[in-house]
C-alpha positions in Angstrom: 40.5 -3.4 -65.0 39.1 -2.9 -68.1 38.4 -4.9 -70.7 39.7 -3.3 -74.1 37.0 -4.8 -76.3 34.1 -3.7 -73.7 31.5 -0.8 -74.8 32.6 1.6 -76.5 32.4 4.1 -73.6 35.8 2.8 -72.9 37.7 3.4 -76.4 40.2 6.0 -76.4 38.2 9.2 -77.7 40.7 11.2 -80.3 38.1 13.8 -79.3 39.1 13.8 -75.6 42.1 15.7 -73.9 45.7 14.5 -74.2 46.0 13.5 -70.7 42.1 11.7 -70.9 43.0 9.6 -73.7 46.6 8.5 -72.4 44.9 7.5 -69.3 42.1 5.5 -70.9 44.8 3.8 -73.1 47.3 2.8 -70.4 44.4 1.2 -68.4 43.4 -0.5 -71.1 46.7 -1.5 -71.9 47.2 -2.6 -68.1 43.9 -5.0 -68.7 46.3 -7.3 -70.4 48.0 -9.7 -68.8 51.2 -9.1 -70.8 52.0 -6.3 -72.7 53.5 -8.9 -75.6 52.5 -8.2 -79.3 49.1 -9.1 -80.0 46.6 -7.3 -82.9 44.4 -5.6 -79.6 48.0 -4.7 -77.8 49.8 -3.2 -81.4 46.6 -1.3 -81.8 46.7 0.4 -78.2 50.6 1.4 -78.4 50.2 2.7 -82.0 47.2 4.6 -80.4 49.3 5.6 -77.6 52.4 6.9 -79.8 49.6 8.9 -82.1 48.6 10.4 -78.7 52.5 11.5 -77.7 53.2 12.8 -81.2 50.3 14.9 -82.5 50.2 17.1 -79.3 51.8 20.7 -78.9 53.6 22.0 -76.2 50.5 23.4 -75.0 48.9 19.9 -74.6 52.4 18.6 -73.5 52.6 21.2 -70.6 48.8 20.1 -69.4 49.4 16.5 -69.9 52.5 16.5 -67.8 51.6 18.4 -65.0 47.8 16.5 -65.0 48.1 14.7 -61.2 46.8 11.7 -63.0 49.7 11.4 -65.5 52.3 12.4 -63.3 50.9 8.8 -60.6 50.9 6.5 -63.5 53.9 8.1 -65.7 56.7 5.6 -64.2 54.5 2.7 -64.8 53.4 3.7 -68.5 57.1 4.0 -69.2 57.9 0.4 -67.8 55.1 -1.0 -69.7 56.5 0.9 -72.9 59.8 -0.7 -72.3 58.4 -4.1 -71.5 56.2 -4.0 -75.1 59.3 -3.0 -76.7 61.7 -5.5 -75.3 58.9 -8.2 -76.3 58.1 -7.2 -79.5 62.0 -6.9 -80.5 62.2 -10.4 -79.1 59.4 -11.6 -81.4 60.4 -10.3 -84.4 64.1 -11.2 -83.9 63.1 -14.9 -83.5 60.6 -14.4 -86.5 64.0 -13.2 -88.5 65.9 -16.2 -87.5 63.4 -18.8 -88.4 62.3 -17.4 -92.0 63.9 -19.0 -95.4 64.6 -15.3 -96.4 65.9 -13.3 -93.0 67.1 -10.2 -95.3 63.0 -10.1 -96.6 61.6 -10.8 -92.9 63.8 -8.2 -91.6 62.3 -5.5 -94.6 59.1 -6.3 -93.2 59.6 -5.0 -89.5 56.5 -2.5 -89.1 58.8 0.2 -87.7 62.5 -0.2 -89.9 61.3 3.1 -91.6 61.5 4.6 -88.1 64.8 3.1 -87.2 66.4 4.5 -90.4 65.3 8.1 -89.7 66.4 8.1 -86.5 70.2 6.5 -87.7 70.0 9.5 -90.3 69.0 12.0 -87.6 71.7 10.9 -85.3 74.2 11.0 -88.0 73.2 14.7 -88.6 73.5 15.5 -85.4 77.2 14.5 -84.6 78.0 16.0 -87.5 76.7 19.5 -86.5 78.3 18.7 -83.1 81.8 18.5 -85.2 81.9 15.1 -85.8 83.3 14.0 -89.4 81.1 10.3 -90.4 85.0 9.2 -92.4 87.1 9.3 -88.9 84.9 6.8 -87.5 87.0 3.6 -86.4 84.8 2.2 -83.7 81.5 2.5 -82.2 80.0 1.0 -79.5 76.1 0.9 -79.3 74.8 0.5 -75.8 71.6 -1.1 -74.9 71.2 -3.0 -78.2 68.4 -5.3 -77.4 67.5 -8.9 -79.1 67.2 -6.7 -82.5 69.8 -4.6 -83.1 68.6 -2.7 -85.6 70.1 0.6 -85.0 73.6 -1.0 -84.8 73.5 -2.5 -88.1 71.7 0.4 -89.5 75.2 2.6 -88.1 77.2 -0.7 -89.9 75.6 0.0 -93.7 76.5 3.6 -93.1 79.8 3.6 -91.4 83.0 1.8 -92.2 83.7 1.3 -88.3 83.3 -1.5 -86.3 80.3 -1.5 -84.1 80.4 -3.4 -80.7 76.8 -4.0 -79.4 76.3 -4.2 -75.5 73.4 -5.6 -73.6 73.1 -6.7 -69.9 70.5 -9.5 -70.9 72.0 -12.6 -71.9 68.9 -13.9 -74.2 69.0 -10.5 -76.1 72.9 -11.0 -76.6 72.1 -14.1 -77.7 69.5 -13.4 -80.1 71.7 -10.5 -81.4 74.4 -12.7 -81.9 72.4 -14.9 -84.2 71.0 -12.4 -86.3 74.1 -10.4 -86.7 75.6 -13.6 -87.9 72.6 -14.3 -90.2 72.3 -11.3 -91.7 75.8 -9.5 -91.8 78.2 -11.9 -92.9 81.4 -9.5 -93.0 81.6 -9.5 -89.1 82.0 -5.7 -88.7 79.5 -6.5 -85.7 80.3 -7.5 -82.6 77.7 -8.6 -79.7 78.9 -9.1 -76.0 77.5 -8.5 -72.5 78.1 -5.9 -70.4 76.1 -3.8 -67.7 75.8 -0.3 -68.7 75.7 0.8 -65.2 79.4 -0.7 -64.4 82.2 0.8 -65.1 84.7 -2.0 -65.4 82.1 -3.5 -68.2 82.0 -0.1 -69.8 85.9 0.4 -69.8 85.9 -2.8 -71.7 83.4 -2.1 -74.3 84.3 1.7 -74.9 87.7 1.4 -75.1 88.7 2.9 -78.5 85.6 4.1 -79.4 84.9 7.6 -81.4 81.3 7.2 -81.2 78.9 5.9 -78.0 75.5 5.7 -78.6 73.5 5.4 -75.5 70.0 3.4 -76.3 66.4 5.1 -75.2 66.0 2.4 -72.4 69.2 2.3 -70.7 67.6 3.1 -67.5 64.1 3.3 -67.2 64.4 5.5 -64.0 66.3 8.9 -63.2 68.9 7.1 -60.7 69.3 3.9 -63.5 70.2 6.7 -66.3 72.4 8.6 -64.1 74.4 5.1 -62.6 74.8 4.8 -66.6 76.0 8.1 -67.7 78.1 8.1 -64.8 80.0 4.3 -65.6 79.9 5.7 -69.5 81.3 9.2 -68.8 84.1 7.9 -66.5 85.0 5.2 -69.3 85.4 7.1 -72.4 88.3 8.5 -74.0 89.0 12.6 -74.6 87.4 13.4 -77.4 84.6 10.3 -77.5 81.5 11.8 -78.8 78.3 10.3 -76.4 74.9 10.1 -78.5 72.5 10.0 -75.4 68.7 9.4 -76.7 66.1 11.3 -74.8 62.6 12.1 -74.8 60.9 15.6 -75.0 57.1 16.8 -74.3 54.3 14.1 -74.8 57.2 11.6 -76.2 58.5 11.8 -72.5 55.7 9.5 -71.6 57.3 6.7 -73.9 60.4 7.0 -72.9 62.4 8.3 -70.2 64.1 11.9 -70.3 67.7 12.6 -69.8 68.7 15.2 -67.3 71.5 17.5 -68.4 72.7 17.7 -65.1 73.2 14.1 -65.2 75.3 14.4 -68.0 77.7 17.3 -67.0 77.9 15.1 -63.9 79.3 12.3 -65.4 82.2 14.5 -66.8 80.4 15.4 -70.2 79.7 18.0 -72.3 76.7 18.8 -73.8 77.3 20.0 -77.4 73.9 19.8 -79.4 70.2 18.5 -79.1 67.6 17.6 -81.5 63.8 17.1 -80.5 61.7 15.7 -84.0 58.5 16.7 -85.1 57.5 13.7 -87.3 57.1 10.3 -86.6 60.7 9.8 -84.8 59.9 9.6 -81.1 63.2 9.9 -79.7 65.3 13.2 -79.2 68.9 13.2 -80.2 71.2 14.4 -77.5 74.8 14.8 -78.3 77.7 15.1 -76.1 81.4 14.6 -75.8 84.2 13.8 -73.3 86.5 16.9 -73.4 
């Protein structure tokens, strides 16, 4: 196991190939007992994100075909997912403990990224034919303990939003945050499993738009199960926005297979692969 504070030759050299840089950062992250937030872990994740958003198509093709990357890809995504969950859990508690919860929430370091992604999703929906003013109910699946995306959608739409997560601790933290930050109660938070057709049938009933978070299923099998449950539960005409990843960014978040989307009864209508700071791709589908 590598020591992140060890000799300089263990540092991730920005001039190294994307594969070598990513592998070095991965090994340094694994050297920690936990990917929980700390100055060292935060710096490593920041460098990893930078490595994955700065590469071009040639870099991505080389890295994604590198046997060393192929061998660690699933564990790297798992590590990133765990780190994101711990980061959001810590910030949820921090906001709840603050005297001024709104000011504390505004200090969240990735708030700008969430805002850009929310705008991107709404524009992608509009490009696929959805009219925001017609939105009555939205279901956000995989809200986690810090339901920022759902809260940002709430600020941009007049619809009621249901946030879904399968983890009871995340649900409780999310409920407390919503009660603290949005007293108008336009968001409800429920516990449900995205892979359960019966759970999804209750959660998405009457929804015009369903948003599926990037970490709803970190493996292809889990993604497939969730898409099947969602696809069979939504009503005809419902838009389903599925967050995915492209290129080197697919080392941070899992890729959604278009074939699995179609097998779930959803018709792909638009896809956006951002080139800036936003990591997630946006796939707009619809139940016909």
